[in-house]
C-alpha positions in Angstrom: -25.5 9.7 2.4 -24.4 6.4 2.7 -21.1 5.0 1.6 -19.8 1.2 1.6 -15.9 1.5 1.6 -14.5 -1.7 0.2 -10.8 -2.6 1.7 -8.7 -6.0 2.0 -5.2 -5.4 2.5 -2.6 -3.4 4.7 -2.3 -0.4 2.1 -6.1 0.0 1.9 -6.5 0.1 5.7 -4.4 3.0 6.4 -5.9 4.9 3.5 -9.3 4.3 4.7 -8.4 5.3 8.4 -8.0 8.5 7.3 -11.1 9.1 4.9 -13.0 7.3 8.0 -11.4 10.0 10.3 -12.4 12.7 7.7 -16.1 11.7 7.4 -16.7 11.4 11.6 -15.0 14.8 11.5 -17.1 16.4 9.1 -20.1 14.8 10.7 -18.9 16.7 13.8 -18.3 19.9 12.4 -21.7 20.1 10.3 -23.7 18.5 12.4 -24.6 15.7 9.4 -24.7 12.2 9.9 -23.2 10.7 6.5 -23.0 6.8 7.3 -19.7 4.9 6.5 -19.7 1.0 6.2 -16.8 -0.9 6.1 -16.6 -3.8 4.0 -14.0 -6.3 4.3 -12.8 -8.8 1.7 -10.4 -10.8 3.9 -7.9 -10.4 1.0 -5.2 -10.5 3.7 -6.6 -13.0 6.0 -3.5 -13.3 8.7 -4.7 -11.4 11.9 -1.0 -9.6 11.6 -2.0 -8.3 8.4 -5.3 -7.0 9.2 -7.0 -7.4 13.0 -3.9 -5.3 14.2 -4.3 -2.4 11.5 -8.3 -2.0 13.0 -7.2 -1.7 16.2 -4.0 0.4 16.2 -5.1 3.3 13.8 -9.0 3.2 15.2 -10.6 2.2 11.9 -14.1 1.1 12.5 -14.7 -2.4 12.7 -16.2 -4.0 9.4 -19.7 -4.3 9.0 -19.3 -7.4 7.0 -15.8 -9.7 6.8 -15.1 -11.7 3.7 -13.1 -14.8 3.7 -11.5 -14.4 0.3 -8.1 -14.6 0.7 -7.2 -17.5 -1.0 -6.6 -19.0 -4.6 -5.5 -17.6 -7.9 -6.5 -14.0 -8.7 -9.7 -15.1 -10.8 -10.8 -17.5 -7.9 -10.4 -14.3 -5.3 -11.9 -12.0 -7.8 -14.8 -13.8 -8.3 -15.8 -15.1 -4.7 -15.6 -11.4 -3.4 -17.7 -10.1 -6.5 -20.2 -12.7 -5.6 -20.3 -11.8 -2.1 -20.0 -7.7 -2.5 -23.0 -7.4 -5.1 -25.1 -9.4 -2.3 -24.3 -6.7 0.1 -24.4 -3.9 -2.2 -27.9 -5.0 -3.4 -29.1 -5.4 0.4 -27.7 -1.8 1.3 -27.8 0.0 -2.0 -25.4 3.0 -0.8 -25.0 6.1 -2.8 -20.9 5.7 -3.4 -18.9 2.5 -3.3 -15.5 3.8 -2.3 -12.3 1.6 -3.7 -8.8 2.2 -2.8 -5.5 1.3 -4.9 -5.3 -1.6 -7.2 -5.4 -4.9 -5.5 -8.1 -7.3 -6.6 -10.4 -6.2 -3.7 -10.6 -2.6 -5.2 -11.5 -4.6 -9.1 -14.4 -6.8 -7.2 -15.9 -3.7 -5.6 -15.6 -1.6 -8.4 -17.2 -4.0 -10.6 -20.2 -5.0 -8.4 -21.1 -1.5 -7.8 -20.8 -0.4 -11.7 -23.1 -3.1 -12.5 -25.4 -2.2 -10.3 -25.1 1.8 -11.3 -23.6 2.7 -8.1 -21.1 5.5 -8.0 -17.5 4.1 -7.7 -15.2 6.5 -6.2 -11.4 5.4 -6.7 -8.6 6.7 -4.8 -5.3 6.8 -6.2 -6.8 6.8 -9.7 -4.5 7.3 -12.5 -1.4 5.8 -11.6 0.2 3.9 -14.1 3.3 1.3 -14.3 2.4 0.8 -18.2 3.4 -3.3 -17.2 0.4 -5.2 -18.0 2.1 -8.4 -17.0 1.2 -6.9 -13.0 -1.8 -7.8 -12.5 -2.1 -4.7 -10.3 -2.0 -2.4 -13.2 -4.8 -4.5 -15.1 -6.5 -3.6 -11.8 -5.9 -0.1 -11.8 -7.0 0.6 -15.6 -10.4 -1.4 -15.0 -11.1 0.6 -11.9 -10.4 3.9 -13.5 -12.6 3.4 -16.6 -15.7 2.7 -14.3 -15.3 5.3 -11.6 -17.4 7.8 -11.6 -15.2 9.9 -8.8 -11.2 9.8 -9.8 -9.5 11.0 -7.1 -5.8 11.3 -7.8 -2.3 11.7 -6.0 -0.4 13.5 -8.4 -0.7 15.3 -11.4 0.8 12.9 -13.6 -2.4 10.1 -12.5 -4.2 13.4 -14.3 -2.2 13.2 -17.2 -2.5 9.6 -17.8 -6.6 9.6 -17.3 -6.3 12.1 -19.7 -4.4 10.0 -22.4 -7.0 7.6 -22.0 -9.7 9.7 -22.5 -11.0 10.0 -19.0 -11.9 13.8 -18.3 -14.7 14.2 -16.2 -14.7 13.3 -12.7 -11.1 13.4 -12.2 -9.6 15.5 -9.2 -6.0 15.9 -8.2 -6.7 16.0 -4.3 -3.1 14.9 -3.0 -2.6 11.5 -1.6 -4.1 10.3 1.7 -1.0 7.7 2.3 0.5 11.3 3.1 -2.0 12.2 5.3 -1.3 8.9 6.8 2.3 9.8 7.2 1.9 12.6 9.1 -0.6 11.8 11.2 0.8 8.4 12.3 4.4 9.3 12.2 3.8 11.9 15.1 2.2 9.2 17.3 5.0 6.4 16.1 7.4 8.9 18.0 5.5 8.3 21.2 3.8 5.1 21.2 6.2 2.5 18.9 8.9 1.2 21.4 10.0 -1.6 18.3 13.5 0.2 18.5 13.7 -1.2 21.9 12.2 -4.1 21.0 14.6 -5.1 18.2 17.5 -3.7 19.9 18.3 -1.2 17.0 19.9 2.2 16.9 19.0 4.9 14.6 19.9 4.4 11.0 22.1 1.4 12.2 20.2 -1.0 10.2 17.9 -1.4 7.0 14.6 -2.7 6.0 13.5 -5.0 3.4 10.1 -6.0 2.5 8.8 -8.0 -0.4 5.1 -9.6 -1.2 4.5 -8.7 -5.0 4.1 -11.9 -7.0 6.3 -10.9 -9.9 9.0 -11.7 -7.2 7.7 -14.4 -5.1 6.5 -16.6 -7.7 9.7 -15.9 -10.2 12.8 -18.1 -8.7 14.9 -16.3 -10.6 13.7 -13.1 -9.2 13.5 -14.2 -5.3 16.6 -15.6 -5.2 18.4 -12.6 -6.6 17.1 -10.5 -3.9 17.8 -13.0 -1.2 21.3 -13.0 -2.4 21.7 -9.4 -2.3 20.3 -9.3 1.1 22.5 -12.0 2.6 25.5 -10.1 1.1 24.7 -6.3 2.2 23.2 -7.4 5.7 25.8 -7.6 8.7 25.6 -7.4 12.5 26.9 -3.8 12.8 24.0 -3.0 9.9 21.5 -5.8 10.0 18.5 -5.9 8.0 15.1 -6.5 9.3 13.0 -8.0 6.9 9.2 -8.3 8.1 7.8 -11.2 6.3 4.8 -11.5 4.4 3.0 -14.6 4.7 2.8 -15.3 1.2 6.6 -14.4 0.8 7.0 -16.6 3.5 5.3 -19.6 1.8 7.2 -19.0 -1.6 10.7 -18.6 0.3 10.3 -22.2 2.0 9.2 -23.7 -1.5 12.3 -22.7 -3.1 14.8 -23.9 -0.2 15.6 -20.0 0.5 14.3 -19.7 3.9 16.4 -21.7 6.3 19.6 -19.7 5.0 17.9 -16.5 6.0 17.1 -17.6 9.2 20.6 -18.9 10.0 22.2 -15.3 8.9 23.2 -13.2 11.5 22.8 -9.7 9.9 19.0 -10.5 8.9 16.2 -9.9 11.5 13.1 -11.7 10.3 10.0 -10.4 12.1 6.3 -11.0 11.8 4.2 -8.2 9.7 4.2 -5.9 12.2 1.5 -3.2 12.3 1.5 0.6 10.6 2.7 2.6 13.5 5.6 0.3 14.7 6.4 0.1 10.6 6.6 4.2 10.4 9.1 4.1 13.1 11.3 1.7 11.1 10.8 3.5 8.4 12.0 6.8 9.8 14.9 5.4 11.5 16.3 2.9 8.7 19.3 4.2 7.1 17.5 2.7 3.7 14.6 0.6 2.7 14.9 -2.1 0.2 11.1 -2.9 -1.1 8.7 -3.8 -4.3 5.7 -1.9 -2.0 4.6 1.1 -3.7 2.9 2.1 -0.8 6.4 2.0 0.7 8.1 3.6 -1.7 5.9 6.5 -1.0 6.5 6.3 2.7 10.0 6.3 2.4 9.8 9.7 0.8 7.6 11.1 3.1 10.3 10.1 6.2 12.9 11.1 4.1 14.9 7.7 3.9 16.3 6.5 0.6 14.5 3.8 -0.9 15.7 1.1 -3.3 12.8 -0.3 -5.3 13.3 -4.2 -6.2 11.1 -3.7 -9.4 12.1 -3.1 -12.7 9.8 0.1 -12.7 7.4 2.0 -10.5 4.0 3.9 -10.9 5.4 6.3 -8.0 7.8 8.5 -10.7 7.9 11.4 -8.4 10.5 9.6 -6.0 12.5 8.6 -8.5 12.5 12.0 -9.7 13.2 13.7 -6.3 16.3 11.2 -5.8 14.8 9.5 -3.0 14.1 6.3 -4.8 16.5 4.2 -7.1 15.1 1.3 -9.3 17.1 -1.8 -9.0 15.2 -5.1 -10.3 16.3 -8.3 -8.9 20.0 -8.4 -9.9 22.0 -8.6 -6.8 24.8 -6.4 -8.7 22.2 -3.6 -9.4 20.8 -3.9 -5.6 24.4 -3.4 -4.2 25.4 -0.8 -7.0 22.2 1.2 -5.8 23.3 0.9 -2.3 26.6 3.1 -3.3 24.8 5.5 -5.3 24.3 8.9 -3.4 21.8 10.8 -5.8 20.9 14.6 -5.2 17.6 14.4 -3.1 15.0 17.2 -3.4 11.6 17.8 -2.3 8.2 17.5 -4.2 4.9 18.8 -3.7 2.9 16.2 -5.7 1.5 14.7 -2.7 -0.3 17.5 -1.3 -0.3 19.1 2.4 -1.8 16.5 3.9 -5.8 17.5 3.4 -6.1 14.6 0.8 -9.1 12.8 3.1 -10.8 16.4 3.6 -10.7 17.1 -0.1 -12.3 13.5 -0.9 -15.5 14.3 1.6 -15.6 17.8 0.3 -16.1 16.2 -3.1 -18.7 14.0 -2.2 
């Protein structure tokens, strides 16, 4: 069996690492020769956003590395589709694996389905019900092309059923939970980021912003930055790993200099997943617009404030570990004052989602 895995962004590197490990272990246990080839679209083209993840997580180096990280959504997706189709025509794999909801996901699914190659969608069935988000369009289209739909939650299964998708649907759990367990333990012994940044456990916050709905909207971006400046102090600083697109937007809107001069804000370069896991485990609060980091916060039992108007990870909100704040300063600061009742949820599996995906294949 030959599998082509298509990745392009940080969360996809993490998910692919867990499934790649599961393939390797399956081959060893069963004396099989299942082959996985990675196609990196280059959607995250900055070295800190891609190469470091492959190196620190033991992901096999890509067989193909495209350069499709620039341009509009249409330009990016179109270039990915053209180049991916050429590769799939040459390789003709048994399956194409795609992850999540990015332009890389959609391009890979389109290229494979038009060549009648079965598509496996990991993280199928998620819905924010906000079609202004490009990610929502990518999710819906990919699910309707997929042959095998690997859902992280029962809610995701219900969403697919509501859209008439019932065949090939499986609740396998969340591969990101697999990763949190694996790399969270590794972070304890191998990450020195707390020492490097001179941080004490539970005496700092983390903020990450990357979604276009926030970075490309001046009102939203300035509202979030106003809140970050007000809540940050020397005694409880905010660590801000700055996504390349976010940095560019802050510069264009004249907001970056004030952040850099603020004594309570620590702007750093994007970091690898292991260092990020260490920060997430020891932060007092995480503020983010990332779907993946919302879950990671829950996995590490760190309260999260989501800088969006909705979330596809509704279970994290229902558990009390995540609050939806949007972009207005007063709402964000209000969420910091609230201490909701928090509980455990079992939706994301037991840390064996990757193995279940391989068993299905």
